[in-house]
N, C-alpha and C positions, 0 to 999 in steps of 0.2 A: 683240532677242527671245531669242536664244540664251543671252544672259547671264541673263535673267530665268528661263528654264527651268533653267538651271544652279543658280541660287540656290534655286528651288523644290525641286530634286532634292536639294540639300545639306540643306535644312530637313527634307524628308521622311525622309532618312537619319538625321538627328539625333534626330528625335522619334519615330521608329518604335519603337526599343527601349523608350522610356518607356511608350508606349501599349501595347505588347505585354506589358510587365511588369505594367501595371495590370490587363490582361485575365487574366493568369495568377496574380494574387495569390490565395492560398488562406488561409482563415481557420479556425483550430483553436480550438474552445471547450474550456475546462479548468474542470470542476466539481469542487471539493474541499471538505472540511469541517474541515480543520485546517491552520493556516498553516505548521506544521513540514513538511507533506508537500511543499511547494513546492520544498524543496531537491532532492528526487528528480526533479522535473519538469525541472530543469536538464540531467539526463542525457538526457532526451527531446529537449530543444531542441538540445543539442550534437550528438546523432546526426543530426538533420535538417540542421543546419548542415554537418556533414561530408558529407552527401548532396548538398549544393549549394544548399539553400534559404537565402535571405538574408532576415532579419527586416526587415519594413517594405517589402520589395520584391516577394518571391515568397511570403513566409509572414508571417502575423500571428496574434496570440493574443488571445482574449477569456477573461478570468479571472472566475470567480464563486466566492467564499468564502462558504459557507452554514452557518449554525447549523442544528440539527435542526428548529427552528421555521420557518426560512426556506427549507428545502431545496426544497420543491415549487415555490415561487415563483421561486427562482433557476434551477431546471431549466427552467421554462417560459420564463423570460426569455432563457436561453442558446439554447434551441431557436429562439425567435422572432427572435433577433439575426441569423439568416441564415448561421451558420457552416457551413463545408463538412464538418466532422468534429468530433465531441466525444470528449474523453478524460476518464476519471474513475477515480480510486482508490476502492474501497469498494462494497459491495453496495447499501447504502441509496441512495447517489448514483446508481449505475447504474440501479436500479429506478425512481427518480424521474424519470430521463430517459425510461425505457421507458413510464412512465405518461402521458407527454405525447402518446403515440401518433405521435411524429414518425418520419420515415423517414430522418432524418440518420444517417449512419454512426456507430457508437459503438465506441470501443476502451476496455476495462475492465481493471482489475486487481482481482479478487474472489476469495473463497474457493471457492465452489462455484456456477458460473454455471448448472449444469444444474438442481440442486434449487431454486435460487432463481427459475427460470423465465426466465433471460436468454437461454438458447440451448436448442435441442432436444437437441444432443449436443455433445461436445467435438470430435469429428471433423467433424461437419456442423452448424455453428451454425444455418444455415437462415433467419436474419433479417438485420437491419441491424446486429447486434453481434457482436464477437469480442474476443479479447485474451489475457490471462494468468490462469490459475486458480492460486491461491496454495498449494494443498495444505494449507489451514488445519488440517483435522482431523488429518492425519498429523504436521504439525510441532507441534501442540498435545500430542500424545502424547509426542513427542520431548522437549519441554520438561519435562514431568513426569519423564521418565527421567533428564534431566540433574540435576534437583533431588535425585532419589533417589541418583544417583551421588555427588553432593557431600555429601549428608546421609543416609547409610545408615540412620540410626535414625529418620528422619522418618516419621510416620504420620498426621499431620493437616495437610492443605494446603487453603488457601483459594483459590478460583478466582473472579476477577472477570469478569463478562461482562454484555453488554446483551441481555436477552431479547427486546427488540423488533427486534433484528437477525435477519432470517430464517434465517441460516446458523449462528447460535451454538448452537442446540440439537443439531445434528449434531456439532459440534465438542465440545460438552460430553459427549455420549455416548461419543465415542471416548476423551476424557480419563477418563471413568468406568471404562470397560473396561480401559484402561491401568492405572488406580489398583488395580483388583482384583488384577492380576498382580504389582503392586509392593508389595502389602499396605499401601496408603495409603487413608485415608478422605478423600474430597473434599467440601468444603463450598462449594456454589455460591452466590455472593452477587450478586444482580441489581443492575446499575447502568444506569438508563434516562436519567438526566440528570446534568449535571456536579455539581449540588447533592448527589446521592447519594453521591458518592465519599467526602466527609468522614465521613458516618455509617458507611459500610462499613469505612473504614480504622480507625475508632475500635472498631468491633466486632471486627476482626481482632486488634488489640492486646489487647483485653479478653479475648478467647478463646484467646490464646497459640497461635496456629497455628504450625506448624513452618516454613511457607514460603508464598509467594504466587505464583500463576500468573495472568497477565493474558491473556485472550483478546482479540485485536485487534478494535477497533471505534472509530468516529470519536469517540465521546464519551470513551472511555478513552485513545485516542491524544492527544487534546487536553489531557488531564490527566496525561500520562505523566511529566513532570518532578516534578509535585507527588507523585504515587504513589511515584516512585523516592526522593525526599527523605524522605517519611513512613516508608517501609519501612525505610530506613537508620537513621533516628532511633529507630524502634521495635525495631531489631535483628532484623528479619525478612528472610531471604534472598528475593529476588524475581527473576522471570524474565519477559520479554516477547518480542515478536517483532521489535520495531524496534531497530536499533542505537542510535538516539538515547536509548532508555531506559537502557542501560548507561552511555552518555556523561553522562547526567544523574545518575548515582549508583546506579542499580539494579545489582544483582549481575551479572546476565547477560542477554543477548538471544540468541535463536536463530531464524532464519528466512531466507527468500530474500534474496539480494543485490539490493537494491532498485534500485541503479544499473543493474544488468544487466536487470532486469525493464523498466525504462523505456526502456533502449536497444532492447529487442526490440519494445516497444509503438511506438517511433518507426519501426522497420523496417516494421511493419504499416501505420502512418499513411502512410508513403511509397507503399506498394503501393496503398492505397485512394485516395489523392490522384491516382494515376496511372490509376485506372479499375477496380481490382480490387473485387470485391464482398465485404463481410464474411461473407456466407453461405457463401463458398467458402474461407475462411481458417480452418483448424481452430484451436480454442483451444489455446494452448500451455501448458506447465507449467514452473515454475522448474527450472533446471539447476544453478544455483550457489546455495549456502547459506553462511551465515557464522555462527559462534558468537563472540560478543564477551563477554569477561570483564573486569569492573572489578576489578583487583587491589587497588586502594586500599580499595574497598568490602569486598572479601573479608577484608582485614586488619582493618578496623574491626569486622567481624562475628565475627572470630576463626575464620574458615574457611580451611583450607588446601586450595588447589586441587591436586588430584592432578597430578603431573607429566605423566602419560600423556595427561590431558585436554588440557593446554596444548600438548603436542607433536604429538598425532596429528591427522591430516587424513583422516578415513575417508570412505567412500563418500557419507555424508550431509552432509559439511561440507568444502568446498574452501578455506575461509579461516577461520583462528582469529586473532582480534585480542585483544591483551592491553592494556588501558587502565590505565596505571600512575600517571597524574597524579591 
């Protein structure tokens, strides 16, 4: 009898951790609209791994890649999959989650969560969502300033944006105000669908704009490599917010360090999974920015990058990368 009890005790000890792990398994849903974004999600997962989460044992991920037409259905599918937490980059995706009326905690990376209605205020979100606000309007003005610094004689700049994105108008307004100070005339070109990109680029070439500025949006991010290649072929200097744009042949990118953004989103995910309420976690803002310059593209365009631009790391930019290949 004692032997049987001993065997049962050993079995209980062996199987208890497995049962406990199953009970503690947390599932995170990730809704995104461009496959290139997934490279930054790795920083999110790496941070959770460093915090002790083990994929498949204590943490699991549900992915939903959505086109603009599929976004509402994908958001609904993710919410009803029963995940414990949802993470999404982009205002349109975050709003799609919000429209499901779900109470599932949401961590976002968006331009302006207050004006888009995702939170009540940055300091007190007040609902089931929090995350990082990208300072999109401010960095948009900075990108225009960088173009003027490189091309002092530029007076006509094309701006690609998606007017259906609820935050692009505020960003466009800031760019217009900055353009007045820089003596630049801005021509806003709307891009609602991927099919619009080709027509827009042909118009930019035909009208001989001095430069091209791209306002971040899922539709434009998905076509970033094509835009970069086209601008280079047409001899038009271009700037975007994502580093992968410069890596694809665009002249420059300037924006938040996205690896750091997703590292901080993971820290919030950890707090929420441990019981914190998104309503009590203030929306943070980026603290690290990077300027990426493609020197090969600059050479092809006949542009000499000022040495002070390459060497300096001012209060707005903690990392300057030079892509020479």
